[in-house]
C-alpha positions in Angstrom: 0.0 0.0 0.0 1.2 3.5 -0.9 0.4 5.7 2.0 -0.7 9.3 1.8 1.7 12.2 1.9 1.7 16.0 2.0 4.8 17.1 0.3 7.5 14.9 1.9 5.5 14.4 5.1 3.5 11.2 5.9 2.1 9.4 8.9 5.4 7.4 9.0 7.7 10.4 8.9 5.7 12.0 11.7 6.3 8.9 13.8 2.7 7.7 13.8 1.9 4.0 13.7 1.7 2.5 10.2 -1.8 1.1 11.2 -3.1 4.7 11.2 -1.8 5.7 7.8 -4.3 6.5 5.1 -3.9 4.9 1.6 -2.9 7.4 -1.0 -5.8 6.7 -3.3 -8.3 7.5 -0.5 -6.5 10.5 1.0 -7.3 13.6 -1.2 -10.1 15.8 0.1 -11.8 18.2 -2.3 -11.7 21.8 -1.2 -15.4 22.2 -2.1 -16.3 19.7 0.7 -15.6 22.4 3.3 -17.7 25.2 1.8 -20.7 23.2 0.7 -22.8 23.2 3.9 -21.9 26.3 5.9 -21.7 30.1 5.2 -18.2 31.1 4.3 -16.8 34.6 3.6 -15.6 35.5 0.2 -12.1 36.1 1.6 -11.9 32.6 3.1 -13.2 31.0 -0.1 -10.5 32.9 -2.0 -7.8 31.8 0.4 -8.9 28.2 0.2 -8.9 28.3 -3.6 -5.6 30.2 -4.0 -3.4 29.6 -0.9 -4.1 25.8 -0.4 -2.5 23.6 -3.0 -4.1 20.4 -1.6 -5.8 18.9 1.4 -4.7 15.3 2.4 -5.9 12.9 5.1 -2.6 11.5 6.4 -3.7 9.5 9.4 -6.8 8.4 11.3 -6.1 7.7 15.0 -8.7 5.5 16.6 -8.8 3.3 19.7 -8.8 0.1 17.7 -5.7 1.0 15.6 -3.6 2.6 18.2 -4.3 0.4 21.2 -5.9 2.9 23.6 -9.1 3.0 25.5 -12.0 4.8 23.7 -12.5 8.4 24.5 -15.7 10.0 25.9 -15.0 13.4 24.3 -12.8 12.5 21.3 -13.8 9.4 19.4 -11.1 9.7 16.8 -8.3 12.1 15.7 -7.8 13.1 12.1 -4.3 14.2 10.9 -4.8 16.4 7.9 -2.1 17.8 5.6 -2.4 21.3 4.1 0.1 21.8 1.3 0.6 25.6 1.0 0.9 27.2 -2.4 3.1 30.2 -1.7 6.7 30.0 -0.5 7.3 31.2 3.1 3.5 31.2 3.7 2.1 31.6 7.2 -0.1 29.0 8.9 -3.6 29.5 7.3 -5.5 29.8 10.6 -8.7 30.7 8.9 -8.7 27.6 6.8 -7.8 25.5 9.9 -10.8 27.1 11.7 -13.1 26.5 8.7 -12.2 22.7 8.5 -12.0 22.0 12.2 -15.3 23.5 13.2 -17.2 21.1 10.9 -16.4 17.9 12.9 -16.5 16.9 16.5 -13.4 14.7 16.1 -10.1 16.0 17.1 -8.1 17.4 14.1 -4.4 18.0 13.9 -3.2 19.9 10.9 0.1 19.4 9.3 1.0 22.6 7.3 3.7 22.1 4.7 5.4 24.9 2.8 8.6 25.6 0.8 10.8 28.2 2.5 13.9 30.2 1.8 16.8 28.9 3.9 20.5 29.9 3.7 20.4 30.8 0.0 18.4 27.7 -1.0 14.9 26.3 -0.5 13.7 23.7 2.0 10.4 22.1 2.9 9.1 23.1 6.3 6.3 21.9 8.5 4.2 23.5 11.3 1.4 21.9 13.3 -2.0 23.5 14.1 -5.0 22.7 16.3 -8.3 24.4 17.1 -8.9 24.3 20.8 -11.4 25.8 23.3 -9.7 28.5 25.4 -9.7 27.9 29.2 -12.7 29.7 30.7 -14.2 30.1 34.1 -17.4 28.3 35.0 -20.5 30.0 33.6 -18.5 31.9 31.0 -19.0 31.4 27.2 -16.4 29.1 25.7 -14.5 30.4 22.7 -12.0 28.5 20.5 -8.7 29.5 19.0 -6.3 28.1 16.4 -2.8 27.5 17.9 0.2 26.7 15.8 3.7 25.5 16.4 6.9 27.0 15.0 8.0 26.0 11.6 10.7 23.3 11.4 12.4 21.3 8.7 9.8 18.8 7.3 12.1 15.8 7.9 12.4 16.7 11.6 8.6 17.2 12.3 7.3 14.4 14.5 4.4 13.7 16.9 4.6 11.6 20.0 1.6 9.2 20.3 3.1 7.0 23.0 3.6 9.2 26.0 3.3 6.9 29.1 0.5 9.1 30.6 -1.6 8.6 27.5 -4.1 5.8 28.1 -7.2 6.9 26.1 -8.2 8.8 23.0 -9.1 11.8 25.2 -5.6 11.8 26.7 -4.0 11.4 23.3 -5.8 14.5 22.1 -4.7 16.4 25.1 -1.1 15.2 24.5 -1.1 16.2 20.9 -2.6 19.6 21.7 0.1 20.0 24.4 2.8 19.1 21.8 1.6 21.8 19.4 0.9 24.6 21.9 3.3 23.9 24.7 6.0 21.8 23.1 5.5 19.1 25.7 3.8 15.7 25.2 2.2 15.5 28.7 -1.6 15.3 28.6 -1.9 16.4 32.2 -3.6 19.8 33.1 -3.2 21.2 29.6 -5.8 23.9 30.2 -4.1 25.0 33.4 -0.7 25.2 31.6 -2.2 26.9 28.6 -3.9 29.5 30.8 -0.6 30.1 32.6 1.2 30.5 29.2 -1.4 33.0 28.0 -1.2 35.0 31.3 2.5 35.2 31.0 2.3 36.5 27.5 -0.3 39.0 28.5 1.8 40.3 31.5 4.9 40.4 29.3 3.1 42.6 26.8 1.9 44.9 29.7 5.4 45.2 31.0 6.7 46.2 27.6 3.9 48.8 27.1 4.3 50.3 30.6 8.1 50.5 30.2 7.6 52.5 27.0 4.9 54.7 28.6 7.3 55.4 31.6 10.1 56.4 29.3 7.8 58.8 27.4 6.1 60.3 30.4 7.2 63.9 31.2 5.0 64.7 34.2 6.6 63.4 37.5 3.3 62.4 39.0 2.4 60.5 35.9 5.8 58.8 35.8 5.4 57.7 39.4 1.9 56.3 38.7 3.2 54.3 35.7 6.2 53.1 37.6 4.0 51.8 40.4 1.9 49.9 37.8 5.1 48.6 36.1 6.5 47.4 39.4 3.3 45.6 40.3 3.1 43.9 36.9 6.7 42.8 36.9 6.2 41.2 40.4 3.1 39.4 39.1 5.0 38.1 36.1 8.0 37.0 38.2 5.7 35.1 40.5 3.9 33.4 37.6 7.2 32.4 35.9 8.5 31.0 39.2 5.6 28.6 39.6 
């Protein structure tokens, strides 16, 4: 059997079990499939048509073919390759959003592009997932597309065998953690994600307050900004030390 590939990337190069690989002849997904049943903006339709060269099912992870307990939230995980048309293209988050929102299954996207590198061109890969943001009880849940950094396509791998992964639900948590946090642990992903987001928010506030303090001319205003800056830096240091 010839297995599916997106550029040079396949289930096997990603380190996924051969039992999960999709046959090449069954792997291609028509772009029209994702705009047939839901309203889609003209901009997203244009990006789908022009920026995405092909959409390929690379792997289907299920309890029966990966030796895990069935999940209660995630029945299966689809690994989908997006071959990007333009060199040095960014991860197409709107296309990931469009596709991922149409199925309840977990979806991990493998984005493949050609990129300039040291005077030549190489193929690169980035992973993307759509995940609900951590929210307090009673608050509306929103989702966001998260993407990993780009890396050489031949070095892009996924870990589906972390010792803490014992079910499809845990596997999905692990894969999300790998993409977002660069860590295969499926434990407390929302807690770690919330901490990462809070650190990023506080870091941005420190940068802004530092610039504001440097620009301020009025002594009273400078003192007020400095107090806010000092408080924010302390919060950031405490969070980073946890």
